[in-house]
KEKE-3310 file (N, C-alpha, C; in steps of 0.2 Angstrom, whole numbers, plus 5000, padded with zeros to 4 digits):
npx = (5529:5529:5537:5532:5537:5532:5535:5534:5531:5517:5508:5512:5524:5530:5546:5562:5571:5585:5584:5575:5583:5593:5586:5586:5579:5563:5552:5535:5524:5508:5494:5480:5471:5482:5494:5501:5518:5533:5549:5563:5577:5591:5604:5617:5626:5639:5634:5621:5604:5596:5601:5593:5581:5585:5588:5575:5567:5574:5570:5565:5552:5536:5531:5536:5529:5526:5523:5520:5518:5512:5512:5505:5502:5496:5488:5487:5492:5490:5503:5507:5504:5512:5521:5537:5547:5559:5577:5592:5609:5621:5637:5652:5669:5670:5665:5647:5643:5637:5622:5606:5593:5576:5563:5546:5528:5511:5498:5492:5501:5501:5490:5494:5500:5496:5488:5471:5464:5449:5440:5423:5410:5395:5380:5384:5386:5398:5401:5398:5408:5420:5419:5419:5432:5440:5437:5445:5457:5456:5464:5473:5467:5459:5445:5432:5426:5414:5408:5393:5390:5384:5378:5373:5377:5371:5376:5367:5365:5362:5366:5379:5393:5403:5421:5436:5451:5468:5478:5472:5473:5475:5463:5453:5457:5455:5440:5437:5442:5434:5422:5424:5429:5441:5453:5460:5470:5468:5477:5474:5459:5465:5480:5485:5472:5464:5457:5449:5446:5434:5428:5422:5432:5430:5424:5419:5414:5421:5434:5452:5463:5467:5478:5489:5496:5508:5503:5509:5511:5502:5505:5508:5514:5528:5531:5521:5515:5506:5497:5490:5482:5478:5475:5471:5457:5444:5429:5420:5411:5400:5393:5377:5370:5356:5347:5338:5338:5351:5357:5369:5368:5374:5381:5384:5395:5394:5406:5403:5397:5386:5396:5407:5407:5409:5424:5429:5424:5425:5426:5436:5433:5430:5443:5443:5435:5431:5428:5421:5421:5422:5412:5400:5399:5396:5384:5371:5372:5385:5392:5389:5395:5409:5410:5409:5420:5430:5427:5429:5443:5449:5445:5451:5460:5467:5481:5491:5507:5517:5525:5525:5529:5526:5526:5524:5512:5503:5496:5494:5495:5483:5481:5469:5458:5449:5456:5458:5464:5472:5476:5482:5477:5463:5460:5465:5463:5453:5444:5452:5456:5466:5478:5490:5502:5518:5527:5541:5552:5564:5575:5570:5564:5550:5542:5531:5528:5516:5502:5489:5473:5460:5445:5443:5445:5444:5436:5422:5416:5411:5420:5435:5436:5446)
npy = (5648:5631:5615:5599:5584:5567:5551:5534:5517:5512:5522:5537:5549:5566:5569:5570:5586:5586:5578:5585:5596:5590:5588:5589:5590:5587:5578:5577:5568:5568:5562:5561:5546:5538:5531:5540:5547:5549:5556:5559:5568:5567:5575:5565:5559:5549:5548:5551:5552:5547:5535:5526:5526:5520:5507:5503:5504:5495:5482:5479:5482:5479:5489:5506:5521:5537:5554:5570:5586:5602:5618:5633:5650:5648:5637:5620:5607:5591:5584:5571:5554:5540:5525:5519:5512:5510:5513:5523:5526:5538:5538:5547:5552:5563:5571:5573:5575:5564:5557:5552:5545:5542:5533:5532:5526:5531:5525:5515:5506:5496:5489:5481:5470:5457:5443:5439:5429:5422:5425:5426:5437:5437:5443:5457:5473:5483:5494:5490:5480:5488:5496:5486:5480:5492:5494:5485:5492:5501:5503:5512:5524:5525:5530:5525:5533:5532:5533:5530:5520:5527:5518:5505:5488:5475:5459:5444:5431:5417:5417:5422:5424:5436:5436:5439:5445:5444:5456:5467:5481:5480:5474:5483:5494:5488:5486:5500:5504:5497:5503:5516:5524:5531:5526:5531:5537:5550:5560:5566:5576:5578:5575:5558:5553:5547:5547:5535:5536:5531:5533:5544:5555:5570:5585:5597:5609:5620:5631:5632:5645:5657:5654:5665:5673:5684:5696:5706:5713:5704:5692:5675:5663:5654:5648:5643:5632:5628:5615:5606:5591:5585:5573:5565:5563:5552:5544:5533:5518:5507:5490:5484:5469:5461:5449:5439:5440:5441:5451:5464:5480:5496:5509:5525:5534:5549:5561:5568:5570:5572:5574:5577:5590:5600:5610:5618:5629:5627:5613:5599:5590:5572:5562:5549:5534:5523:5507:5497:5481:5471:5474:5468:5456:5459:5464:5476:5487:5486:5487:5500:5507:5504:5510:5524:5526:5525:5536:5546:5545:5550:5563:5575:5585:5597:5603:5609:5613:5618:5628:5634:5645:5642:5651:5663:5660:5658:5647:5629:5621:5609:5593:5584:5593:5608:5622:5640:5649:5664:5677:5671:5672:5672:5660:5650:5654:5651:5638:5623:5606:5599:5588:5582:5585:5589:5592:5601:5603:5612:5620:5636:5637:5632:5624:5620:5609:5606:5599:5602:5599:5600:5599:5607:5623:5640:5648:5643:5651:5668:5676:5672:5667:5675)
npz = (5528:5533:5536:5541:5547:5549:5555:5557:5563:5564:5570:5564:5571:5575:5568:5577:5580:5575:5564:5556:5553:5545:5534:5516:5504:5496:5486:5479:5470:5462:5454:5442:5441:5444:5456:5470:5473:5483:5487:5498:5503:5514:5523:5530:5544:5553:5566:5566:5570:5560:5556:5564:5557:5546:5550:5555:5544:5536:5539:5552:5554:5547:5538:5536:5539:5532:5534:5526:5530:5525:5531:5526:5526:5539:5537:5538:5527:5521:5512:5508:5512:5515:5512:5515:5502:5497:5500:5499:5500:5497:5498:5506:5508:5516:5531:5534:5521:5515:5508:5512:5504:5503:5496:5492:5491:5490:5501:5494:5490:5500:5496:5486:5488:5492:5484:5481:5473:5467:5477:5481:5476:5478:5470:5472:5467:5458:5466:5479:5481:5480:5491:5501:5500:5502:5515:5522:5525:5535:5546:5542:5542:5532:5521:5511:5496:5485:5469:5461:5446:5430:5422:5429:5432:5439:5444:5442:5454:5450:5437:5436:5446:5452:5454:5464:5457:5457:5466:5479:5474:5460:5457:5461:5452:5440:5440:5441:5428:5419:5422:5417:5427:5439:5451:5466:5480:5492:5502:5519:5525:5538:5547:5545:5541:5526:5510:5500:5483:5471:5456:5443:5434:5441:5435:5440:5452:5465:5459:5460:5466:5452:5439:5433:5419:5411:5417:5423:5439:5444:5439:5442:5438:5433:5421:5406:5395:5380:5371:5357:5353:5339:5333:5343:5347:5346:5341:5351:5347:5353:5353:5355:5358:5352:5362:5357:5342:5340:5333:5331:5338:5333:5343:5345:5357:5367:5373:5385:5401:5416:5426:5419:5412:5397:5396:5387:5374:5360:5353:5347:5332:5331:5324:5320:5321:5334:5333:5344:5345:5354:5364:5361:5367:5380:5394:5391:5399:5404:5392:5388:5399:5397:5384:5388:5396:5386:5378:5387:5389:5377:5375:5380:5372:5373:5381:5394:5401:5415:5427:5444:5457:5474:5485:5479:5472:5483:5488:5489:5474:5469:5463:5452:5453:5448:5440:5436:5421:5417:5405:5395:5382:5370:5365:5375:5388:5403:5411:5418:5420:5433:5429:5434:5447:5452:5466:5473:5485:5494:5507:5508:5496:5486:5473:5460:5447:5434:5425:5415:5408:5395:5385:5374:5364:5369:5382:5392:5401:5404:5411:5420:5436:5449)
capx = (5528:5533:5536:5532:5538:5530:5538:5532:5528:5510:5506:5518:5525:5535:5553:5566:5574:5591:5582:5572:5589:5596:5582:5589:5574:5558:5547:5529:5520:5501:5491:5473:5471:5488:5496:5506:5524:5537:5556:5565:5584:5594:5612:5618:5633:5639:5631:5615:5598:5593:5602:5588:5576:5588:5587:5568:5565:5577:5567:5563:5545:5533:5530:5537:5524:5529:5518:5523:5513:5515:5508:5506:5496:5493:5483:5491:5489:5494:5505:5509:5504:5514:5525:5544:5548:5566:5581:5598:5614:5627:5643:5657:5674:5670:5659:5641:5642:5633:5615:5601:5587:5571:5558:5540:5522:5505:5495:5489:5506:5499:5485:5496:5505:5493:5483:5465:5461:5444:5436:5417:5406:5388:5375:5387:5388:5405:5402:5399:5414:5425:5418:5421:5439:5444:5436:5451:5463:5453:5469:5477:5463:5456:5438:5430:5422:5412:5403:5390:5391:5378:5374:5375:5375:5371:5376:5362:5369:5361:5369:5386:5396:5410:5426:5442:5456:5474:5478:5466:5474:5474:5456:5450:5459:5451:5433:5437:5443:5428:5416:5426:5431:5448:5454:5467:5470:5470:5479:5470:5462:5469:5485:5482:5466:5465:5451:5450:5441:5433:5423:5424:5436:5425:5427:5415:5416:5424:5440:5457:5465:5468:5485:5490:5501:5508:5499:5513:5512:5497:5507:5510:5517:5535:5531:5515:5515:5500:5498:5483:5484:5472:5473:5469:5450:5440:5422:5419:5405:5399:5388:5372:5367:5349:5347:5334:5340:5359:5359:5372:5366:5380:5378:5390:5395:5397:5411:5401:5392:5385:5402:5412:5405:5414:5427:5431:5418:5426:5428:5438:5429:5433:5447:5442:5429:5434:5423:5423:5418:5422:5407:5394:5398:5394:5378:5370:5375:5393:5395:5389:5401:5415:5411:5410:5427:5434:5426:5432:5450:5451:5442:5455:5465:5471:5486:5495:5512:5520:5528:5523:5532:5521:5526:5521:5505:5500:5494:5497:5490:5481:5479:5462:5453:5449:5459:5457:5470:5471:5481:5485:5474:5456:5459:5468:5460:5447:5445:5456:5457:5473:5479:5495:5506:5524:5529:5548:5554:5571:5575:5569:5561:5545:5540:5527:5527:5509:5499:5482:5470:5453:5442:5442:5448:5439:5432:5415:5414:5413:5426:5438:5437:5453)
capy = (5641:5627:5608:5595:5577:5562:5545:5529:5510:5512:5529:5542:5554:5571:5567:5575:5592:5585:5575:5591:5600:5586:5588:5593:5591:5582:5579:5573:5568:5566:5563:5558:5539:5534:5532:5546:5544:5554:5555:5563:5567:5570:5574:5560:5558:5543:5548:5554:5548:5544:5528:5522:5526:5515:5500:5501:5503:5489:5475:5478:5483:5478:5495:5512:5526:5544:5559:5576:5591:5608:5623:5639:5655:5645:5632:5614:5603:5584:5583:5564:5549:5535:5520:5518:5506:5510:5518:5523:5531:5540:5540:5551:5552:5569:5570:5577:5575:5558:5558:5547:5546:5537:5533:5528:5527:5532:5519:5510:5501:5491:5485:5478:5465:5450:5441:5436:5426:5417:5427:5427:5443:5436:5448:5463:5478:5485:5499:5487:5477:5493:5498:5481:5480:5497:5493:5481:5496:5506:5504:5517:5529:5526:5530:5525:5538:5528:5537:5525:5521:5529:5512:5500:5481:5470:5452:5439:5425:5411:5417:5424:5427:5439:5434:5443:5443:5448:5460:5472:5487:5478:5472:5490:5497:5484:5488:5507:5504:5494:5508:5522:5528:5531:5525:5534:5539:5557:5561:5571:5582:5579:5570:5551:5552:5546:5545:5531:5538:5527:5536:5547:5562:5575:5592:5602:5611:5627:5631:5634:5652:5656:5654:5671:5674:5690:5701:5711:5711:5699:5686:5670:5657:5655:5646:5640:5631:5625:5611:5603:5585:5585:5566:5561:5562:5547:5543:5526:5515:5501:5486:5481:5463:5458:5442:5435:5440:5441:5456:5469:5487:5500:5515:5530:5537:5556:5562:5573:5568:5577:5576:5579:5595:5603:5616:5622:5630:5625:5606:5596:5584:5566:5561:5542:5530:5517:5502:5492:5475:5466:5475:5464:5450:5462:5466:5483:5492:5485:5490:5508:5510:5504:5516:5530:5526:5526:5543:5551:5545:5553:5569:5580:5586:5603:5601:5614:5612:5624:5628:5639:5646:5642:5657:5668:5658:5659:5641:5623:5619:5602:5589:5581:5598:5613:5629:5644:5652:5670:5680:5666:5673:5670:5652:5646:5656:5647:5633:5617:5600:5598:5581:5580:5590:5587:5597:5600:5607:5613:5626:5643:5636:5627:5625:5614:5608:5604:5597:5604:5597:5601:5596:5612:5630:5646:5647:5642:5656:5675:5678:5667:5669:5676)
capz = (5526:5538:5534:5547:5544:5554:5553:5562:5560:5564:5570:5563:5576:5572:5569:5581:5577:5571:5557:5551:5551:5540:5527:5511:5499:5495:5480:5480:5464:5462:5447:5442:5438:5446:5463:5471:5476:5486:5488:5503:5504:5520:5524:5535:5547:5556:5573:5565:5572:5554:5556:5567:5552:5541:5554:5555:5537:5533:5540:5559:5554:5540:5534:5539:5536:5532:5532:5525:5531:5524:5533:5523:5528:5545:5535:5537:5522:5521:5505:5507:5518:5511:5515:5512:5498:5495:5503:5496:5503:5492:5503:5504:5513:5520:5536:5533:5514:5513:5507:5512:5500:5504:5491:5494:5487:5494:5504:5489:5489:5504:5493:5480:5490:5492:5479:5483:5468:5468:5482:5478:5478:5475:5470:5474:5462:5459:5471:5485:5481:5481:5498:5505:5499:5505:5523:5525:5526:5539:5551:5539:5542:5525:5521:5504:5493:5479:5465:5457:5439:5427:5419:5434:5430:5445:5442:5445:5456:5447:5431:5437:5453:5451:5459:5465:5453:5458:5472:5480:5470:5453:5456:5461:5446:5434:5441:5439:5421:5416:5423:5415:5433:5441:5458:5469:5487:5493:5510:5523:5527:5544:5547:5547:5537:5519:5506:5494:5479:5466:5453:5437:5435:5442:5432:5442:5459:5466:5456:5464:5463:5445:5437:5429:5414:5408:5420:5427:5446:5446:5436:5447:5436:5430:5414:5405:5388:5378:5365:5355:5349:5335:5331:5349:5349:5342:5344:5352:5345:5356:5350:5360:5355:5354:5364:5352:5335:5340:5329:5335:5336:5335:5347:5347:5364:5367:5378:5390:5406:5421:5430:5415:5407:5392:5399:5381:5370:5353:5354:5341:5329:5331:5318:5319:5324:5337:5334:5350:5344:5360:5369:5359:5372:5387:5395:5388:5404:5404:5386:5389:5403:5393:5379:5391:5398:5380:5376:5392:5388:5371:5374:5382:5367:5375:5387:5396:5406:5417:5434:5449:5464:5479:5489:5475:5471:5489:5491:5485:5468:5470:5457:5452:5454:5443:5441:5430:5418:5414:5402:5389:5376:5370:5364:5380:5394:5405:5416:5416:5425:5435:5428:5438:5450:5456:5471:5474:5491:5497:5511:5505:5489:5485:5467:5458:5440:5433:5419:5414:5402:5394:5379:5368:5365:5371:5389:5392:5406:5402:5415:5424:5443:5451)
cpx = (5533:5531:5536:5533:5537:5532:5536:5530:5521:5507:5512:5518:5530:5542:5557:5569:5580:5589:5579:5578:5593:5592:5585:5583:5569:5554:5541:5526:5513:5498:5484:5474:5478:5490:5501:5512:5528:5545:5559:5573:5586:5601:5613:5625:5633:5635:5624:5609:5594:5595:5597:5582:5579:5587:5580:5565:5568:5575:5564:5555:5542:5533:5532:5533:5527:5523:5522:5517:5516:5510:5510:5500:5492:5488:5487:5487:5494:5496:5505:5508:5505:5518:5532:5545:5555:5571:5588:5603:5620:5632:5648:5662:5674:5664:5653:5640:5638:5626:5611:5595:5582:5565:5552:5534:5516:5503:5493:5495:5505:5494:5487:5501:5503:5488:5477:5461:5455:5439:5429:5414:5399:5383:5377:5389:5395:5406:5403:5405:5420:5425:5421:5429:5443:5443:5442:5457:5461:5459:5473:5473:5459:5448:5436:5425:5420:5407:5400:5391:5384:5374:5377:5373:5376:5371:5370:5365:5368:5364:5377:5388:5403:5415:5432:5447:5462:5474:5472:5467:5472:5466:5452:5451:5455:5443:5433:5438:5437:5422:5418:5427:5439:5448:5461:5465:5472:5471:5475:5463:5466:5474:5483:5476:5468:5458:5452:5445:5441:5427:5426:5428:5431:5428:5422:5417:5420:5432:5445:5459:5468:5476:5486:5496:5502:5504:5503:5513:5507:5500:5510:5513:5524:5535:5524:5515:5509:5501:5491:5485:5477:5470:5471:5462:5447:5434:5421:5412:5404:5393:5384:5369:5360:5349:5343:5337:5348:5361:5362:5369:5371:5377:5384:5389:5398:5402:5409:5396:5391:5391:5407:5409:5410:5417:5429:5425:5419:5429:5431:5433:5433:5437:5446:5437:5432:5428:5425:5419:5417:5416:5401:5393:5396:5387:5377:5373:5383:5396:5395:5394:5407:5416:5412:5417:5431:5433:5429:5440:5453:5449:5446:5461:5469:5475:5490:5500:5515:5523:5526:5527:5526:5520:5523:5513:5500:5497:5497:5492:5489:5479:5472:5457:5454:5453:5458:5464:5468:5477:5485:5482:5467:5455:5461:5465:5454:5449:5448:5455:5464:5475:5485:5499:5512:5527:5537:5550:5561:5571:5575:5566:5556:5541:5536:5527:5520:5507:5492:5479:5462:5451:5441:5445:5442:5435:5425:5412:5416:5419:5428:5439:5444:5456)
cpy = (5637:5619:5604:5588:5572:5555:5540:5522:5509:5519:5534:5547:5559:5568:5572:5581:5591:5582:5581:5595:5597:5586:5592:5595:5586:5583:5574:5574:5565:5567:5559:5551:5535:5535:5537:5543:5550:5551:5561:5562:5571:5570:5570:5560:5552:5543:5551:5550:5545:5537:5523:5521:5520:5508:5498:5500:5497:5483:5474:5479:5482:5484:5501:5518:5533:5549:5566:5581:5598:5613:5630:5644:5652:5640:5625:5610:5597:5583:5575:5560:5543:5530:5520:5512:5505:5515:5518:5528:5532:5542:5544:5551:5558:5569:5575:5578:5570:5560:5552:5549:5540:5538:5529:5530:5529:5525:5514:5504:5495:5486:5481:5473:5458:5449:5437:5432:5421:5419:5429:5433:5442:5442:5455:5467:5480:5490:5496:5483:5482:5495:5492:5480:5485:5497:5489:5486:5502:5508:5510:5524:5531:5525:5530:5531:5535:5532:5531:5526:5523:5523:5506:5493:5476:5463:5448:5433:5419:5411:5418:5426:5430:5437:5438:5441:5448:5451:5465:5478:5485:5477:5479:5494:5494:5486:5496:5508:5502:5499:5515:5527:5528:5529:5528:5536:5546:5557:5566:5571:5583:5574:5563:5549:5551:5545:5541:5532:5533:5530:5540:5553:5567:5582:5597:5604:5618:5627:5634:5642:5652:5657:5660:5672:5680:5695:5705:5708:5706:5692:5681:5664:5658:5653:5642:5639:5627:5620:5608:5597:5584:5578:5562:5559:5557:5546:5535:5524:5508:5497:5483:5475:5461:5451:5437:5434:5439:5446:5462:5476:5492:5507:5519:5533:5544:5556:5567:5569:5573:5579:5577:5584:5598:5609:5620:5623:5627:5618:5603:5591:5578:5564:5554:5540:5524:5512:5497:5486:5470:5468:5471:5458:5453:5463:5474:5488:5492:5488:5497:5511:5510:5509:5523:5531:5528:5533:5548:5551:5548:5560:5575:5581:5592:5601:5607:5612:5618:5623:5634:5639:5647:5648:5663:5667:5659:5653:5635:5621:5611:5599:5586:5586:5603:5619:5633:5647:5658:5673:5676:5668:5670:5662:5648:5648:5652:5642:5626:5612:5599:5591:5579:5586:5587:5593:5596:5605:5607:5619:5632:5643:5631:5628:5619:5614:5604:5603:5598:5601:5600:5599:5601:5619:5634:5644:5647:5647:5663:5678:5673:5670:5670:5671)
cpz = (5531:5536:5540:5544:5550:5551:5559:5559:5559:5564:5570:5569:5573:5573:5573:5577:5573:5564:5553:5549:5546:5533:5522:5506:5499:5489:5481:5473:5465:5456:5447:5439:5440:5453:5464:5474:5479:5486:5492:5503:5510:5520:5530:5537:5551:5563:5572:5567:5566:5553:5559:5561:5547:5544:5553:5548:5534:5535:5547:5559:5547:5535:5538:5536:5537:5530:5531:5525:5530:5527:5530:5524:5534:5543:5534:5531:5521:5513:5503:5513:5514:5515:5511:5508:5496:5498:5500:5500:5498:5497:5501:5510:5518:5525:5534:5526:5511:5513:5508:5509:5501:5499:5493:5489:5492:5497:5500:5488:5494:5501:5488:5482:5490:5487:5483:5478:5470:5473:5479:5481:5475:5476:5472:5468:5463:5464:5478:5486:5483:5489:5503:5505:5503:5513:5526:5527:5531:5545:5548:5539:5536:5525:5513:5502:5486:5476:5461:5450:5436:5425:5424:5432:5436:5443:5446:5447:5453:5440:5431:5444:5452:5456:5459:5460:5455:5465:5473:5475:5463:5452:5456:5454:5440:5434:5439:5431:5417:5416:5420:5421:5434:5449:5460:5476:5488:5501:5513:5523:5533:5544:5549:5544:5530:5516:5500:5489:5473:5462:5447:5439:5435:5440:5434:5449:5459:5464:5461:5462:5456:5444:5432:5425:5411:5410:5425:5435:5448:5443:5442:5445:5433:5423:5412:5397:5386:5372:5364:5351:5345:5333:5337:5349:5344:5345:5345:5350:5348:5352:5356:5356:5357:5356:5360:5345:5334:5335:5333:5333:5338:5338:5348:5353:5364:5373:5384:5394:5411:5425:5426:5410:5403:5396:5393:5376:5363:5354:5347:5339:5330:5324:5316:5323:5327:5338:5339:5349:5350:5365:5367:5364:5379:5387:5392:5393:5404:5398:5386:5393:5400:5388:5382:5393:5392:5378:5380:5391:5382:5370:5375:5377:5368:5381:5388:5402:5408:5424:5438:5455:5469:5483:5485:5473:5477:5492:5487:5480:5469:5463:5458:5453:5448:5445:5435:5428:5415:5411:5397:5383:5375:5369:5370:5387:5396:5410:5414:5422:5426:5434:5433:5441:5453:5460:5473:5479:5493:5501:5507:5498:5489:5478:5465:5450:5439:5426:5419:5408:5401:5387:5373:5369:5367:5377:5388:5397:5403:5405:5420:5431:5445:5456)
residu = (MET:HIS:VAL:THR:LEU:LEU:VAL:GLY:PRO:ALA:VAL:PRO:VAL:PRO:VAL:PRO:GLN:PRO:VAL:MET:GLU:ALA:LEU:GLN:SER:PHE:GLN:VAL:THR:SER:ALA:ALA:GLY:SER:ARG:SER:GLY:PHE:GLN:ILE:SER:PHE:ALA:ILE:GLU:ASN:ARG:SER:PRO:LEU:HIS:THR:LEU:LEU:VAL:LEU:ALA:GLY:GLY:GLN:VAL:PRO:TRP:LEU:ARG:VAL:LEU:ILE:VAL:LEU:THR:ILE:ASN:SER:LEU:PRO:ARG:VAL:LEU:MET:ASP:GLY:LEU:ILE:THR:LYS:GLN:GLU:ILE:SER:GLY:SER:ASN:GLU:PRO:GLY:VAL:SER:THR:LEU:THR:ILE:THR:GLY:GLU:ASP:LEU:SER:VAL:ALA:MET:ASP:GLN:GLN:GLN:PHE:ASN:GLY:LEU:PRO:TYR:PRO:ALA:MET:PRO:ALA:GLU:ALA:ARG:VAL:ALA:LEU:ILE:VAL:ALA:LYS:TYR:ALA:MET:PHE:GLY:MET:VAL:PRO:LEU:VAL:ILE:PRO:GLN:VAL:PHE:ASN:ASP:VAL:PRO:VAL:PRO:VAL:GLU:LYS:ILE:PRO:THR:HIS:GLN:GLY:THR:ASP:LEU:SER:TYR:LEU:GLU:LYS:LEU:ALA:LYS:ASP:ALA:GLY:HIS:VAL:PHE:TYR:ILE:VAL:PRO:GLY:PRO:ALA:PRO:GLY:MET:ASN:THR:ALA:TYR:TRP:GLY:PRO:GLU:ILE:LYS:ILE:GLY:LEU:PRO:GLN:PRO:ALA:LEU:ASN:LEU:GLY:MET:ASP:ALA:HIS:SER:ASN:VAL:GLU:SER:LEU:ASN:PHE:SER:ILE:ASP:HIS:ALA:LYS:LYS:ALA:MET:PRO:VAL:VAL:PHE:ILE:GLN:ASN:SER:LEU:THR:LYS:PHE:PRO:ILE:PRO:LEU:PRO:ILE:PRO:ASP:VAL:SER:LEU:LEU:ASN:PRO:PRO:LEU:GLY:LEU:LEU:GLN:SER:LEU:PRO:LYS:SER:ILE:ASN:LEU:MET:SER:ASP:THR:ALA:LYS:LEU:SER:PRO:MET:ALA:ALA:LEU:SER:LYS:GLY:MET:ALA:ALA:ALA:ALA:GLY:SER:ALA:ASP:VAL:VAL:GLN:ALA:THR:GLY:SER:VAL:ASP:VAL:LEU:ARG:TYR:GLY:THR:VAL:LEU:ARG:ALA:ARG:GLU:LEU:VAL:GLY:VAL:ARG:GLY:ALA:GLY:VAL:ALA:PHE:ASP:GLY:MET:TYR:TYR:VAL:LYS:SER:VAL:THR:SER:SER:PHE:LYS:PRO:GLY:GLU:PHE:LYS:GLN:ASN:PHE:THR:LEU:THR:ARG:ASN:GLY:LEU:ILE:SER:THR:LEU:PRO:MET:VAL:PRO:PRO)
# end
């Protein structure tokens, strides 16, 4: 396992060897539906080249970009591509004991600086607006990946012209929330490249290597705990209003779609009904999208939290993808969606804490892939 650190104002370059030797630890957090962040700690001396980093990040450049690349089993993987937002020094009278800590977020922080209120988007569906906004950040190697809505509502210019509200990031997140989607940035696959994803939480695809619990030599997790929130699940009911009679028609919304298939065979019954009365003012397509967003938000009642040693697991566990669990018993074995991962590195050790979710008990697969 090898760590590469790249830093620079526009195009990051590998840091000199003295900086790598001063690296004490770093932590990277990524999660579905929220921005990623990082924190890096260095031991610092008075003549350390890290003081150049302090000067540059302190105001000589608009943004200082940081890339963390981990190479494991000869395969490089970009863990973080972000911008420094904060730096701290904990001083000491003894040489070499002071610590420099830099904190940052992924490139979405650059989208959250300037407001563009009132910018019109005539006859543009939400997908086109997302692609147009992300295109402004091509200088960061950002490419949009936009998944269309199931129920698309294209505004008619003579009736309504959508306008930009707030910063680019807040507007993209609002569009995602209204459509039942999520927006986040994924670094890689090559250093300097990023994917701006706007779409639903996709719970299909090739799973990652399974997490094994209680399987002797095949066990690869340090801890794994499960919980069920029986009160979380609610059935949303939207109201479609007839334009002639003004009579609202209630419509219950299921929590399953083509990109969100059930991962648990035995699903919990809804404990309450969420009457979404505000949807009567929306168009039928917008109301259905808002109902699907509410259904997806309350569906995952099963949660698992745990930790894994990357050297024993053999690869890096990735958030926002599927992973199998084996050895936890009939109720909890099966496929899960990786909701969040926090990666913690220090010389000789690399561990990850994770949160998994799914919508029911008992695996839908006869056998979990290893």
